N, C-alpha and C positions, 0 to 999 in steps of 0.2 A: 829595498832602496830602489827607486824607480830606475829604468833603463834609458840611457840616452838614445834618442831617435834622430835620424837624419833623413830628410826627404829630398829626393832627386825628382824634379818634374820632368815632363816632356820637354821638347825644345825644337829648334829649327836648324836646318843645314845652311851654313853660312854661304856655300856655294851657289845655293839657289838664288841668293839675293845679291851676291858681289857683282859689281859693275852693271847692275840693272838700272836703266834710267827711267824715271817716270815721265810720262807725256803730260802736256797741259791739256786737260779735257775741255771740250766745248761746252760740256754740261757738267753741273755739280753732281758727281756720281756717289751714291751710297751703295755699297756692295755687301751681300751676304754670300758667304761660301759654305756649302754643306747642305745637309738635309735640315728641314724645319718642319716640325709636326705641331699640332694644335696646342700641345701641353706646354710648349716654350714660346707660343705666339706673342710677340711684343706688341700687343695692341696699342699700347701707349705711343709707340713710334708712329704707327699708321695715323693715329689720331692727331698727333703733333704735326705730321706732314700735311695731313688735310687742312688743318687750320693755317699752317704757313702758306700754302697754295692759295687759300682763299683770301688771305690778307695781303699777300705781297705779289704783285704781277711779275716782277723780275724773277723771284724765286719759281713762280709757276712756269715761267718759260725756260728756266735754266736747270731745272731738277730731273734726275732719273734714277730709277731704282733697279739695281741689277742683281739677279740671283743665278748662283751656280749650284747644281745638285738638285735634290728631290724636294720640290715645294709642294707640300700637301694641298690638296683641293680645299680643305677647310681653311688653311691660311690664306690661300688665294682668294677665297670668298671673303675673308676679313679684309684683305687689302682692297678688293673691289667695293666693298661696302663703305670704305673710307675714301672713295673717289680717286683711287690711285691706278686704275687699270691702264690709263693712257700713258703712265710713266714707268710701267713695269716691263723689264726685259728679263725674259726667262732663257737662260743659256742651257739649262738641263746638265746632264753629266758632261764634264769635260776632263781632259787629262791633268794630271798634276801640274805639269809644266804651264799649261794655259791658265789653270787656276792661279798660280803664283803670279803670273802675268797680270791678271785681272785685279788681284788685291794690290799689287804694286801700283797699278794705274788708277786706283780708286781715290776718292777724296775723303771718304768717311766709311770706316768698315764696321759692320753691325754684328754684334755677338749677343746671343741670348741664353738664358738658363731658366731652369724651372723656378716658379715663385716660391716653392717650398723651402723653408729654412733648412731642411736636411740637405739640400743641394749646395750649401755653402762651400763645401770642400771640393765641388766639381770644378776642374779646370779644363775646358775643351782644348783639344790639341791645337786646333786652329789659332788659338790666342797667340801663340808663340810665333807662328808665321805672320799674323797680324802685326804684331809689335816689331817684328824684323823689317817691315817695309818702312817704318817711320811715319806712316799715316795715322791720323787719329782714329781711336777706337771708341764706339759707342756701345757700351755693354748694359744689358738689362738682366736682372736677377735679384736674388735676396741680398739685403744689405749685409755688409761686413764680412763678405765672403772672400776667398782667396784670389778671385778675379780682380775684385776691387783693390786688393792689396798690391798685386803685381802691376796694375795699371798706374796706381799712385806711385810706387816705387820706381818705375821706369818713365814716368811722365809721358805715358802712351795714350792718354784718353781719360774718360770719365765712366764711372758705373753708377747706374740708377736702379732703384726699385720699380716694380711694374706699375706703381701707382704714382710716380713722380712725373706727371704730365708736364707741369709748368717748367721743371728743370730740364727735362729732355728737350722740349721745344726751344728752350733758351740756348741749349748746348748746340743743337743742330743749326740754329740761326747764327751763332757766333762762328761755327766752322763754315758755314756758307759765306759769311762776310770775309772771313780769311781767304777763302777760295776766290772770291769776287776781287779782293785787292791784292791777290798774289802774295800773301804773307807766307813766308817760308819758316816752318818750325824746325828746330834742331833736336832730334830725339836724344834722349840720355844715354851715356855710355854704359849705363847699368843693363841695357838690353842685352849685351854681349854675354852676360853671364848665363843666358838662356840658349846660347848656341849649343849644338850637340858636342862640339869640340871641348867647350868649357865644361859641360857637364860630364863628359867622360874623363877629363882631367881631374875633376873633383872626386868621381868615383874612385879612381886610382889612388888618390891621396887617402880617401877613407879606408880603402882596402889595406894599404900600407901601414896605416895607423893602428890596425887591429893587433 
């Protein structure tokens, strides 16, 4: 008889996000938090941004790309090759507190995963802090993975494969228009199930049920 399996994911600390207010940015800010190496390079995003800049003068003047953490030289070269060097802000390593402040005050949060199908079950820890902000998430990785499921469940953003340039470009453009017109989105209440408090309570219930 197969054994029953329960999975507890990582989560976020509610206290890090309580009473934090988002500021209205003068630029449409796309933010990536953490290290990024070539194996997870979201080339489709850089290509989409390059096209949007070329096609839309307003987007060109409004956009900026913010990185916190170790951005590999190879990925930075890829960004530059797509004519984004003038829009790139590299903050390098920052404290966790500053990192939380940056993701809260972003307009679109970028998450990447390996294109390999084997990485469907990989859930980066930063995903939970991303969704806790209530800001939209643009995730790139293999189709049908756990990240895509969590984003859909919590209505926190969209997930695309590394080859879906048309869809990625359209999503970025839609989020830019929302920012431009100051559209406020209300995140799903299902996000709270990924707080560490809720996960701890779930663990206690599981232990008691044994």
